[in-house]
Every structure is written in C-alpha cells, then in structure tokens.
N, CA, C, O and the ligand as a Tripos MOL2 file, in Angstrom:
@<TRIPOS>MOLECULE
protein
  273   271    69     0     0
PROTEIN
NO_CHARGES

@<TRIPOS>ATOM
      1 N           0.8430   -1.1880   -0.0140 N.3       1 MET1
      2 CA          0.0130    0.0580   -0.0130 C.3       1 MET1
      3 C           0.8920    1.2050    0.0100 C.2       1 MET1
      4 O           1.8440    1.2730    0.7880 O.2       1 MET1
      5 N           0.5690    2.1930   -0.9040 N.am      2 HIS2
      6 CA          1.3710    3.3990   -0.9990 C.3       2 HIS2
      7 C           0.4100    4.5660   -0.9530 C.2       2 HIS2
      8 O          -0.6020    4.5690   -1.6540 O.2       2 HIS2
      9 N           0.7090    5.5350   -0.1530 N.am      3 LEU3
     10 CA         -0.0100    6.7690    0.0700 C.3       3 LEU3
     11 C           0.7800    7.9380   -0.5320 C.2       3 LEU3
     12 O           1.9180    8.1980   -0.1400 O.2       3 LEU3
     13 N           0.1650    8.6300   -1.4800 N.am      4 HIS4
     14 CA          0.8590    9.7650   -2.0810 C.3       4 HIS4
     15 C           0.6350   11.0580   -1.1760 C.2       4 HIS4
     16 O          -0.4270   11.2320   -0.5780 O.2       4 HIS4
     17 N           1.6920   11.9460   -1.1120 N.am      5 GLY5
     18 CA          1.5310   13.2340   -0.5940 C.3       5 GLY5
     19 C           1.6720   13.3210    0.9400 C.2       5 GLY5
     20 O           1.7440   14.4230    1.4830 O.2       5 GLY5
     21 N           1.7130   12.1370    1.6650 N.am      6 HIS6
     22 CA          1.8420   12.1980    3.1030 C.3       6 HIS6
     23 C           2.6720   11.0260    3.5880 C.2       6 HIS6
     24 O           2.9230   10.0660    2.8590 O.2       6 HIS6
     25 N           3.0730   11.1270    4.7890 N.am      7 HIS7
     26 CA          3.7440   10.0350    5.4780 C.3       7 HIS7
     27 C           2.8940    9.5850    6.5900 C.2       7 HIS7
     28 O           2.1970   10.4070    7.1850 O.2       7 HIS7
     29 N           2.8980    8.3490    6.9140 N.am      8 PHE8
     30 CA          2.0240    7.8150    7.9520 C.3       8 PHE8
     31 C           2.8250    6.8770    8.8850 C.2       8 PHE8
     32 O           3.9120    6.4010    8.5560 O.2       8 PHE8
     33 N           2.2320    6.6480   10.0430 N.am      9 ARG9
     34 CA          2.7210    5.6210   10.9450 C.3       9 ARG9
     35 C           1.7270    4.5480   11.0950 C.2       9 ARG9
     36 O           0.5400    4.8540   11.2100 O.2       9 ARG9
     37 N           2.1030    3.3120   11.1040 N.am     10 ILE10
     38 CA          1.2290    2.1530   11.3860 C.3      10 ILE10
     39 C           0.9630    2.1310   12.8220 C.2      10 ILE10
     40 O           1.9080    2.0510   13.6070 O.2      10 ILE10
     41 N          -0.2740    2.1970   13.2410 N.am     11 VAL11
     42 CA         -0.6570    2.1720   14.6370 C.3      11 VAL11
     43 C          -1.1840    0.8190   15.0400 C.2      11 VAL11
     44 O          -1.1520    0.4500   16.2140 O.2      11 VAL11
     45 N          -1.6980    0.0370   14.0040 N.am     12 GLU12
     46 CA         -2.2950   -1.2630   14.3450 C.3      12 GLU12
     47 C          -2.1730   -2.1000   13.1070 C.2      12 GLU12
     48 O          -2.4530   -1.6440   11.9990 O.2      12 GLU12
     49 N          -1.7430   -3.3580   13.3040 N.am     13 ARG13
     50 CA         -1.6630   -4.2960   12.2000 C.3      13 ARG13
     51 C          -2.3830   -5.5530   12.5380 C.2      13 ARG13
     52 O          -2.0890   -6.1730   13.5600 O.2      13 ARG13
     53 N          -3.3350   -5.9650   11.7060 N.am     14 ASN14
     54 CA         -4.1490   -7.2190   12.0240 C.3      14 ASN14
     55 C          -4.6550   -7.1890   13.4140 C.2      14 ASN14
     56 O          -4.6380   -8.2100   14.1010 O.2      14 ASN14
     57 N          -5.1230   -6.0110   13.8750 N.am     15 GLY15
     58 CA         -5.7810   -5.8860   15.1680 C.3      15 GLY15
     59 C          -4.8430   -5.7170   16.3060 C.2      15 GLY15
     60 O          -5.2850   -5.5230   17.4380 O.2      15 GLY15
     61 N          -3.5300   -5.7820   16.0550 N.am     16 ARG16
     62 CA         -2.5550   -5.6280   17.1760 C.3      16 ARG16
     63 C          -1.7570   -4.2870   17.1100 C.2      16 ARG16
     64 O          -1.3300   -3.8580   16.0380 O.2      16 ARG16
     65 N          -1.5880   -3.6950   18.2050 N.am     17 PRO17
     66 CA         -0.9110   -2.4230   18.2450 C.3      17 PRO17
     67 C           0.5240   -2.5480   17.6750 C.2      17 PRO17
     68 O           1.1760   -3.5780   17.8430 O.2      17 PRO17
     69 N           0.9790   -1.5330   17.0330 N.am     18 VAL18
     70 CA          2.3510   -1.4060   16.5380 C.3      18 VAL18
     71 C           2.9900   -0.1640   17.1760 C.2      18 VAL18
     72 O           2.8310    0.9460   16.6670 O.2      18 VAL18
     73 N           3.6900   -0.3440   18.2550 N.am     19 PRO19
     74 CA          4.3330    0.7900   18.9500 C.3      19 PRO19
     75 C           5.4750    1.3210   18.2240 C.2      19 PRO19
     76 O           6.2710    0.5770   17.6520 O.2      19 PRO19
     77 N           5.5810    2.6490   18.2310 N.am     20 ASP20
     78 CA          6.7510    3.3830   17.7630 C.3      20 ASP20
     79 C           7.1500    2.9900   16.2880 C.2      20 ASP20
     80 O           8.3310    2.8460   15.9700 O.2      20 ASP20
     81 N           6.1450    2.8310   15.4380 N.am     21 ALA21
     82 CA          6.4490    2.5010   13.9610 C.3      21 ALA21
     83 C           7.0870    3.7280   13.4030 C.2      21 ALA21
     84 O           6.7660    4.8390   13.8240 O.2      21 ALA21
     85 N           8.0080    3.5580   12.4420 N.am     22 PRO22
     86 CA          8.5950    4.7170   11.7120 C.3      22 PRO22
     87 C           7.6550    5.4080   10.7990 C.2      22 PRO22
     88 O           6.6430    4.8120   10.4290 O.2      22 PRO22
     89 N           7.9000    6.5980   10.4120 N.am     23 TRP23
     90 CA          7.1460    7.2980    9.3320 C.3      23 TRP23
     91 C           7.4890    6.7020    8.0460 C.2      23 TRP23
     92 O           8.6450    6.3390    7.8270 O.2      23 TRP23
     93 N           6.4950    6.5690    7.1210 N.am     24 ARG24
     94 CA          6.7110    5.8940    5.8330 C.3      24 ARG24
     95 C           5.6570    6.4080    4.9040 C.2      24 ARG24
     96 O           4.7110    7.0800    5.3130 O.2      24 ARG24
     97 N           5.8440    6.0600    3.5540 N.am     25 ASP25
     98 CA          4.7230    6.4070    2.6810 C.3      25 ASP25
     99 C           4.2050    5.1670    1.9560 C.2      25 ASP25
    100 O           3.3780    5.2680    1.0500 O.2      25 ASP25
    101 N           4.7220    3.9460    2.3820 N.am     26 GLY26
    102 CA          4.1900    2.7110    1.8430 C.3      26 GLY26
    103 C           4.5920    1.5350    2.7670 C.2      26 GLY26
    104 O           5.5040    1.6240    3.5890 O.2      26 GLY26
    105 N           3.8520    0.4420    2.5730 N.am     27 GLU27
    106 CA          4.0660   -0.7160    3.4760 C.3      27 GLU27
    107 C           3.5910   -1.9870    2.7150 C.2      27 GLU27
    108 O           2.5080   -1.9850    2.1300 O.2      27 GLU27
    109 N           4.3750   -3.0260    2.7270 N.am     28 LEU28
    110 CA          3.9610   -4.3160    2.1670 C.3      28 LEU28
    111 C           2.8380   -4.8650    3.0410 C.2      28 LEU28
    112 O           2.8580   -4.7830    4.2690 O.2      28 LEU28
    113 N           1.8560   -5.4320    2.3340 N.am     29 MET29
    114 CA          0.6980   -6.0970    3.0430 C.3      29 MET29
    115 C           0.4320   -7.3600    2.3360 C.2      29 MET29
    116 O           0.5230   -7.4390    1.1100 O.2      29 MET29
    117 N           0.0940   -8.3760    3.1120 N.am     30 GLY30
    118 CA         -0.2600   -9.6780    2.5060 C.3      30 GLY30
    119 C          -1.8120   -9.7240    2.3200 C.2      30 GLY30
    120 O          -2.5550   -8.8780    2.8170 O.2      30 GLY30
    121 N          -2.2210  -10.7260    1.6050 N.am     31 SER31
    122 CA         -3.6500  -10.9400    1.3980 C.3      31 SER31
    123 C          -4.3940  -11.1150    2.7100 C.2      31 SER31
    124 O          -4.0140  -11.9220    3.5590 O.2      31 SER31
    125 N          -5.4330  -10.3610    2.8540 N.am     32 GLY32
    126 CA         -6.2740  -10.4830    4.0140 C.3      32 GLY32
    127 C          -5.7630   -9.7000    5.2490 C.2      32 GLY32
    128 O          -6.4230   -9.6610    6.2880 O.2      32 GLY32
    129 N          -4.5700   -9.0770    5.1070 N.am     33 GLU33
    130 CA         -4.0880   -8.2830    6.2020 C.3      33 GLU33
    131 C          -4.8130   -6.9910    6.3560 C.2      33 GLU33
    132 O          -5.3440   -6.4580    5.3820 O.2      33 GLU33
    133 N          -4.8510   -6.4680    7.5550 N.am     34 THR34
    134 CA         -5.4580   -5.0990    7.8150 C.3      34 THR34
    135 C          -4.3820   -4.2240    8.4710 C.2      34 THR34
    136 O          -3.4570   -4.7190    9.1150 O.2      34 THR34
    137 N          -4.5300   -2.9640    8.2900 N.am     35 MET35
    138 CA         -3.5940   -2.0090    8.9650 C.3      35 MET35
    139 C          -4.3500   -0.7420    9.1830 C.2      35 MET35
    140 O          -5.0680   -0.2310    8.3230 O.2      35 MET35
    141 N          -4.1450   -0.2500   10.4060 N.am     36 ARG36
    142 CA         -4.6540    1.1070   10.8320 C.3      36 ARG36
    143 C          -3.4500    2.0600   10.7660 C.2      36 ARG36
    144 O          -2.3880    1.7910   11.3270 O.2      36 ARG36
    145 N          -3.6550    3.1760   10.0640 N.am     37 ILE37
    146 CA         -2.5280    4.0790    9.9680 C.3      37 ILE37
    147 C          -3.0000    5.4800   10.5850 C.2      37 ILE37
    148 O          -4.1870    5.7220   10.8010 O.2      37 ILE37
    149 N          -2.0000    6.3470   10.8380 N.am     38 ALA38
    150 CA         -2.2840    7.6260   11.3430 C.3      38 ALA38
    151 C          -1.4390    8.6080   10.6290 C.2      38 ALA38
    152 O          -0.2550    8.3350   10.4350 O.2      38 ALA38
    153 N          -1.9610    9.7650   10.2070 N.am     39 PHE39
    154 CA         -1.1380   10.7400    9.4450 C.3      39 PHE39
    155 C          -1.8570   12.1070    9.6470 C.2      39 PHE39
    156 O          -3.0450   12.1830    9.9610 O.2      39 PHE39
    157 N          -1.0910   13.1210    9.4530 N.am     40 VAL40
    158 CA         -1.5970   14.5140    9.5400 C.3      40 VAL40
    159 C          -1.9450   14.9670    8.1310 C.2      40 VAL40
    160 O          -1.0300   15.2120    7.3450 O.2      40 VAL40
    161 N          -3.1910   15.0870    7.7760 N.am     41 ALA41
    162 CA         -3.6360   15.4450    6.4540 C.3      41 ALA41
    163 C          -3.5010   17.0060    6.3150 C.2      41 ALA41
    164 O          -4.4790   17.7370    6.4720 O.2      41 ALA41
    165 N          -2.2960   17.4670    6.0250 N.am     42 GLU42
    166 CA         -2.0250   18.8750    5.9020 C.3      42 GLU42
    167 C          -1.5980   19.3460    4.5690 C.2      42 GLU42
    168 O          -1.1380   20.4760    4.4070 O.2      42 GLU42
    169 N          -1.7500   18.4610    3.5810 N.am     43 GLU43
    170 CA         -1.4030   18.8690    2.1270 C.3      43 GLU43
    171 C          -2.7270   18.7650    1.3490 C.2      43 GLU43
    172 O          -3.1860   17.6740    1.0100 O.2      43 GLU43
    173 N          -3.3130   19.9180    1.0840 N.am     44 PRO44
    174 CA         -4.5920   19.9330    0.3150 C.3      44 PRO44
    175 C          -4.3580   19.3400   -1.0730 C.2      44 PRO44
    176 O          -3.3290   19.5300   -1.7200 O.2      44 PRO44
    177 N          -5.3980   18.6060   -1.4770 N.am     45 GLY45
    178 CA         -5.4410   18.0300   -2.8690 C.3      45 GLY45
    179 C          -6.0350   16.7190   -2.8540 C.2      45 GLY45
    180 O          -6.5660   16.2880   -1.8300 O.2      45 GLY45
    181 N          -5.9770   16.0150   -3.9930 N.am     46 LYS46
    182 CA         -6.4850   14.6240   -4.1590 C.3      46 LYS46
    183 C          -5.2490   13.7470   -4.2090 C.2      46 LYS46
    184 O          -4.3650   13.9660   -5.0380 O.2      46 LYS46
    185 N          -5.1760   12.7340   -3.3100 N.am     47 TRP47
    186 CA         -3.9970   11.9260   -3.1990 C.3      47 TRP47
    187 C          -4.3020   10.4410   -3.3710 C.2      47 TRP47
    188 O          -5.2140    9.9030   -2.7450 O.2      47 TRP47
    189 N          -3.5570    9.8210   -4.1940 N.am     48 LEU48
    190 CA         -3.7850    8.3430   -4.4630 C.3      48 LEU48
    191 C          -3.3500    7.5430   -3.2260 C.2      48 LEU48
    192 O          -2.4070    7.8760   -2.5070 O.2      48 LEU48
    193 N          -4.1510    6.4130   -3.0340 N.am     49 LEU49
    194 CA         -3.7590    5.3880   -2.0670 C.3      49 LEU49
    195 C          -3.9950    4.0760   -2.9160 C.2      49 LEU49
    196 O          -5.1110    3.7500   -3.3200 O.2      49 LEU49
    197 N          -2.8590    3.3640   -3.1460 N.am     50 HIS50
    198 CA         -2.9620    2.2050   -4.0630 C.3      50 HIS50
    199 C          -1.9150    1.1590   -3.7670 C.2      50 HIS50
    200 O          -0.9190    1.3950   -3.0830 O.2      50 HIS50
    201 N          -2.1930   -0.0240   -4.3240 N.am     51 CYS51
    202 CA         -1.1390   -1.0780   -4.3420 C.3      51 CYS51
    203 C          -0.1100   -0.8160   -5.4240 C.2      51 CYS51
    204 O          -0.4490   -0.3850   -6.5260 O.2      51 CYS51
    205 N           1.1240   -1.0740   -5.1110 N.am     52 HIS52
    206 CA          2.1350   -0.9840   -6.1460 C.3      52 HIS52
    207 C           2.2480   -2.0150   -7.1390 C.2      52 HIS52
    208 O           3.0300   -1.8810   -8.0800 O.2      52 HIS52
    209 N           1.4830   -3.0970   -6.9940 N.am     53 MET53
    210 CA          1.4870   -4.1520   -8.0610 C.3      53 MET53
    211 C           0.4370   -3.7670   -9.0650 C.2      53 MET53
    212 O          -0.7550   -3.6630   -8.7760 O.2      53 MET53
    213 N           0.9400   -3.5600  -10.2600 N.am     54 LEU54
    214 CA          0.0550   -3.0000  -11.3290 C.3      54 LEU54
    215 C          -1.2460   -3.7660  -11.5270 C.2      54 LEU54
    216 O          -2.3110   -3.1870  -11.7400 O.2      54 LEU54
    217 N          -1.1160   -5.1270  -11.4460 N.am     55 GLU55
    218 CA         -2.2920   -5.9560  -11.6920 C.3      55 GLU55
    219 C          -3.3420   -5.7140  -10.5910 C.2      55 GLU55
    220 O          -4.5490   -5.7260  -10.8330 O.2      55 GLU55
    221 N          -2.8250   -5.4940   -9.3760 N.am     56 HIS56
    222 CA         -3.7380   -5.2410   -8.2570 C.3      56 HIS56
    223 C          -4.4210   -3.8730   -8.3870 C.2      56 HIS56
    224 O          -5.6270   -3.7540   -8.1710 O.2      56 HIS56
    225 N          -3.6390   -2.8390   -8.7410 N.am     57 SER57
    226 CA         -4.2440   -1.5440   -8.9450 C.3      57 SER57
    227 C          -5.2580   -1.5550  -10.0020 C.2      57 SER57
    228 O          -6.3510   -1.0110   -9.8500 O.2      57 SER57
    229 N          -4.8890   -2.2050  -11.1330 N.am     58 ALA58
    230 CA         -5.8780   -2.3010  -12.2750 C.3      58 ALA58
    231 C          -7.1120   -3.0400  -11.8320 C.2      58 ALA58
    232 O          -8.2010   -2.7440  -12.3220 O.2      58 ALA58
    233 N          -6.9850   -4.0520  -10.8670 N.am     59 GLY59
    234 CA         -8.0840   -4.8140  -10.3710 C.3      59 GLY59
    235 C          -8.9020   -4.1060   -9.2890 C.2      59 GLY59
    236 O          -9.8430   -4.7100   -8.7740 O.2      59 GLY59
    237 N          -8.5910   -2.8410   -8.9080 N.am     60 GLY60
    238 CA         -9.3730   -2.1310   -8.0410 C.3      60 GLY60
    239 C          -8.6780   -1.7410   -6.6890 C.2      60 GLY60
    240 O          -9.2840   -1.0620   -5.8600 O.2      60 GLY60
    241 N          -7.4330   -2.1690   -6.4860 N.am     61 MET61
    242 CA         -6.8010   -1.7460   -5.2080 C.3      61 MET61
    243 C          -6.1970   -0.3600   -5.3830 C.2      61 MET61
    244 O          -4.9900   -0.1340   -5.3050 O.2      61 MET61
    245 N          -7.0910    0.5010   -5.6140 N.am     62 MET62
    246 CA         -6.6510    1.9120   -5.7460 C.3      62 MET62
    247 C          -7.8780    2.8750   -5.4750 C.2      62 MET62
    248 O          -8.9960    2.7170   -5.9660 O.2      62 MET62
    249 N          -7.5220    3.8430   -4.6630 N.am     63 THR63
    250 CA         -8.5660    4.8990   -4.4640 C.3      63 THR63
    251 C          -7.8470    6.1800   -4.1460 C.2      63 THR63
    252 O          -6.6180    6.2400   -4.1140 O.2      63 THR63
    253 N          -8.6220    7.1840   -3.9150 N.am     64 TRP64
    254 CA         -7.9240    8.4570   -3.5370 C.3      64 TRP64
    255 C          -8.6670    9.1040   -2.3930 C.2      64 TRP64
    256 O          -9.8360    8.8250   -2.1260 O.2      64 TRP64
    257 N          -7.9670    9.9440   -1.7560 N.am     65 LEU65
    258 CA         -8.5850   10.7290   -0.6220 C.3      65 LEU65
    259 C          -8.3730   12.1850   -0.9160 C.2      65 LEU65
    260 O          -7.3640   12.5950   -1.4900 O.2      65 LEU65
    261 N          -9.3810   12.9760   -0.4940 N.am     66 ARG66
    262 CA         -9.3320   14.3910   -0.7240 C.3      66 ARG66
    263 C          -9.0100   15.0910    0.6010 C.2      66 ARG66
    264 O          -9.6580   14.8520    1.6200 O.2      66 ARG66
    265 N          -8.0240   15.9360    0.5620 N.am     67 VAL67
    266 CA         -7.6440   16.7370    1.7800 C.3      67 VAL67
    267 C          -8.0190   18.2300    1.4290 C.2      67 VAL67
    268 O          -7.4850   18.8360    0.4990 O.2      67 VAL67
    269 N          -8.9410   18.7460    2.2190 N.am     68 THR68
    270 CA         -9.3240   20.1530    2.0390 C.3      68 THR68
    271 C          -8.8290   21.0760    3.1060 C.2      68 THR68
    272 O          -9.0920   22.2770    3.0530 O.2      68 THR68
    273 CU         -1.5110   -5.5940   -4.1100 Cu       69 CU69
@<TRIPOS>BOND
     1     1     2 1
     2     2     3 1
     3     3     4 2
     4     3     5 am
     5     5     6 1
     6     6     7 1
     7     7     8 2
     8     7     9 am
     9     9    10 1
    10    10    11 1
    11    11    12 2
    12    11    13 am
    13    13    14 1
    14    14    15 1
    15    15    16 2
    16    15    17 am
    17    17    18 1
    18    18    19 1
    19    19    20 2
    20    19    21 am
    21    21    22 1
    22    22    23 1
    23    23    24 2
    24    23    25 am
    25    25    26 1
    26    26    27 1
    27    27    28 2
    28    27    29 am
    29    29    30 1
    30    30    31 1
    31    31    32 2
    32    31    33 am
    33    33    34 1
    34    34    35 1
    35    35    36 2
    36    35    37 am
    37    37    38 1
    38    38    39 1
    39    39    40 2
    40    39    41 am
    41    41    42 1
    42    42    43 1
    43    43    44 2
    44    43    45 am
    45    45    46 1
    46    46    47 1
    47    47    48 2
    48    47    49 am
    49    49    50 1
    50    50    51 1
    51    51    52 2
    52    51    53 am
    53    53    54 1
    54    54    55 1
    55    55    56 2
    56    55    57 am
    57    57    58 1
    58    58    59 1
    59    59    60 2
    60    59    61 am
    61    61    62 1
    62    62    63 1
    63    63    64 2
    64    63    65 am
    65    65    66 1
    66    66    67 1
    67    67    68 2
    68    67    69 am
    69    69    70 1
    70    70    71 1
    71    71    72 2
    72    71    73 am
    73    73    74 1
    74    74    75 1
    75    75    76 2
    76    75    77 am
    77    77    78 1
    78    78    79 1
    79    79    80 2
    80    79    81 am
    81    81    82 1
    82    82    83 1
    83    83    84 2
    84    83    85 am
    85    85    86 1
    86    86    87 1
    87    87    88 2
    88    87    89 am
    89    89    90 1
    90    90    91 1
    91    91    92 2
    92    91    93 am
    93    93    94 1
    94    94    95 1
    95    95    96 2
    96    95    97 am
    97    97    98 1
    98    98    99 1
    99    99   100 2
   100    99   101 am
   101   101   102 1
   102   102   103 1
   103   103   104 2
   104   103   105 am
   105   105   106 1
   106   106   107 1
   107   107   108 2
   108   107   109 am
   109   109   110 1
   110   110   111 1
   111   111   112 2
   112   111   113 am
   113   113   114 1
   114   114   115 1
   115   115   116 2
   116   115   117 am
   117   117   118 1
   118   118   119 1
   119   119   120 2
   120   119   121 am
   121   121   122 1
   122   122   123 1
   123   123   124 2
   124   123   125 am
   125   125   126 1
   126   126   127 1
   127   127   128 2
   128   127   129 am
   129   129   130 1
   130   130   131 1
   131   131   132 2
   132   131   133 am
   133   133   134 1
   134   134   135 1
   135   135   136 2
   136   135   137 am
   137   137   138 1
   138   138   139 1
   139   139   140 2
   140   139   141 am
   141   141   142 1
   142   142   143 1
   143   143   144 2
   144   143   145 am
   145   145   146 1
   146   146   147 1
   147   147   148 2
   148   147   149 am
   149   149   150 1
   150   150   151 1
   151   151   152 2
   152   151   153 am
   153   153   154 1
   154   154   155 1
   155   155   156 2
   156   155   157 am
   157   157   158 1
   158   158   159 1
   159   159   160 2
   160   159   161 am
   161   161   162 1
   162   162   163 1
   163   163   164 2
   164   163   165 am
   165   165   166 1
   166   166   167 1
   167   167   168 2
   168   167   169 am
   169   169   170 1
   170   170   171 1
   171   171   172 2
   172   171   173 am
   173   173   174 1
   174   174   175 1
   175   175   176 2
   176   175   177 am
   177   177   178 1
   178   178   179 1
   179   179   180 2
   180   179   181 am
   181   181   182 1
   182   182   183 1
   183   183   184 2
   184   183   185 am
   185   185   186 1
   186   186   187 1
   187   187   188 2
   188   187   189 am
   189   189   190 1
   190   190   191 1
   191   191   192 2
   192   191   193 am
   193   193   194 1
   194   194   195 1
   195   195   196 2
   196   195   197 am
   197   197   198 1
   198   198   199 1
   199   199   200 2
   200   199   201 am
   201   201   202 1
   202   202   203 1
   203   203   204 2
   204   203   205 am
   205   205   206 1
   206   206   207 1
   207   207   208 2
   208   207   209 am
   209   209   210 1
   210   210   211 1
   211   211   212 2
   212   211   213 am
   213   213   214 1
   214   214   215 1
   215   215   216 2
   216   215   217 am
   217   217   218 1
   218   218   219 1
   219   219   220 2
   220   219   221 am
   221   221   222 1
   222   222   223 1
   223   223   224 2
   224   223   225 am
   225   225   226 1
   226   226   227 1
   227   227   228 2
   228   227   229 am
   229   229   230 1
   230   230   231 1
   231   231   232 2
   232   231   233 am
   233   233   234 1
   234   234   235 1
   235   235   236 2
   236   235   237 am
   237   237   238 1
   238   238   239 1
   239   239   240 2
   240   239   241 am
   241   241   242 1
   242   242   243 1
   243   243   244 2
   244   243   245 am
   245   245   246 1
   246   246   247 1
   247   247   248 2
   248   247   249 am
   249   249   250 1
   250   250   251 1
   251   251   252 2
   252   251   253 am
   253   253   254 1
   254   254   255 1
   255   255   256 2
   256   255   257 am
   257   257   258 1
   258   258   259 1
   259   259   260 2
   260   259   261 am
   261   261   262 1
   262   262   263 1
   263   263   264 2
   264   263   265 am
   265   265   266 1
   266   266   267 1
   267   267   268 2
   268   267   269 am
   269   269   270 1
   270   270   271 1
   271   271   272 2
@<TRIPOS>SUBSTRUCTURE
     1 MET1         2 RESIDUE 1 A MET
     2 HIS2         6 RESIDUE 1 A HIS
     3 LEU3        10 RESIDUE 1 A LEU
     4 HIS4        14 RESIDUE 1 A HIS
     5 GLY5        18 RESIDUE 1 A GLY
     6 HIS6        22 RESIDUE 1 A HIS
     7 HIS7        26 RESIDUE 1 A HIS
     8 PHE8        30 RESIDUE 1 A PHE
     9 ARG9        34 RESIDUE 1 A ARG
    10 ILE10       38 RESIDUE 1 A ILE
    11 VAL11       42 RESIDUE 1 A VAL
    12 GLU12       46 RESIDUE 1 A GLU
    13 ARG13       50 RESIDUE 1 A ARG
    14 ASN14       54 RESIDUE 1 A ASN
    15 GLY15       58 RESIDUE 1 A GLY
    16 ARG16       62 RESIDUE 1 A ARG
    17 PRO17       66 RESIDUE 1 A PRO
    18 VAL18       70 RESIDUE 1 A VAL
    19 PRO19       74 RESIDUE 1 A PRO
    20 ASP20       78 RESIDUE 1 A ASP
    21 ALA21       82 RESIDUE 1 A ALA
    22 PRO22       86 RESIDUE 1 A PRO
    23 TRP23       90 RESIDUE 1 A TRP
    24 ARG24       94 RESIDUE 1 A ARG
    25 ASP25       98 RESIDUE 1 A ASP
    26 GLY26      102 RESIDUE 1 A GLY
    27 GLU27      106 RESIDUE 1 A GLU
    28 LEU28      110 RESIDUE 1 A LEU
    29 MET29      114 RESIDUE 1 A MET
    30 GLY30      118 RESIDUE 1 A GLY
    31 SER31      122 RESIDUE 1 A SER
    32 GLY32      126 RESIDUE 1 A GLY
    33 GLU33      130 RESIDUE 1 A GLU
    34 THR34      134 RESIDUE 1 A THR
    35 MET35      138 RESIDUE 1 A MET
    36 ARG36      142 RESIDUE 1 A ARG
    37 ILE37      146 RESIDUE 1 A ILE
    38 ALA38      150 RESIDUE 1 A ALA
    39 PHE39      154 RESIDUE 1 A PHE
    40 VAL40      158 RESIDUE 1 A VAL
    41 ALA41      162 RESIDUE 1 A ALA
    42 GLU42      166 RESIDUE 1 A GLU
    43 GLU43      170 RESIDUE 1 A GLU
    44 PRO44      174 RESIDUE 1 A PRO
    45 GLY45      178 RESIDUE 1 A GLY
    46 LYS46      182 RESIDUE 1 A LYS
    47 TRP47      186 RESIDUE 1 A TRP
    48 LEU48      190 RESIDUE 1 A LEU
    49 LEU49      194 RESIDUE 1 A LEU
    50 HIS50      198 RESIDUE 1 A HIS
    51 CYS51      202 RESIDUE 1 A CYS
    52 HIS52      206 RESIDUE 1 A HIS
    53 MET53      210 RESIDUE 1 A MET
    54 LEU54      214 RESIDUE 1 A LEU
    55 GLU55      218 RESIDUE 1 A GLU
    56 HIS56      222 RESIDUE 1 A HIS
    57 SER57      226 RESIDUE 1 A SER
    58 ALA58      230 RESIDUE 1 A ALA
    59 GLY59      234 RESIDUE 1 A GLY
    60 GLY60      238 RESIDUE 1 A GLY
    61 MET61      242 RESIDUE 1 A MET
    62 MET62      246 RESIDUE 1 A MET
    63 THR63      250 RESIDUE 1 A THR
    64 TRP64      254 RESIDUE 1 A TRP
    65 LEU65      258 RESIDUE 1 A LEU
    66 ARG66      262 RESIDUE 1 A ARG
    67 VAL67      266 RESIDUE 1 A VAL
    68 THR68      270 RESIDUE 1 A THR
    69 CU69       273 GROUP 0 **** ****
C-alpha cells in the first residue's frame, strides 16, 4: 500500500498495536491483512492510495482521498 503526498505511521496491524512505528509512505501487506494508519492530512489536494502491483491496482486496489 502506497499513500501519495503524506507520510504515515502504522498504529495497528491485524488488530494488534504497533508501537513506535517509523514514518513511511508505503508498506507491504499480505492478502487479508489489515492495517490502521495515522497521519496528519495537511497537504490539500487529491491523493492516491494504491497497491504498487500493477495488476492489483488495475483490479481495483486503488482509491484516492481528498484533503481540504
Ligand atoms: Cu496488491
């Protein structure tokens, strides 16, 4: 998973807390995994959130978020 325009910290992975995770703009995820992230949305615009595997993005693992 890659988030454009921002850096985030992973706060929970597969329901378990992740203490002191580093700031990053992407993270590998396996099938069925979940991840809760936190970031400061301070850059206005439309930002992509997507998988870096082209077939996955083309298959729908891509969205965007709007920061106003
Ligand atoms: Cu993928």
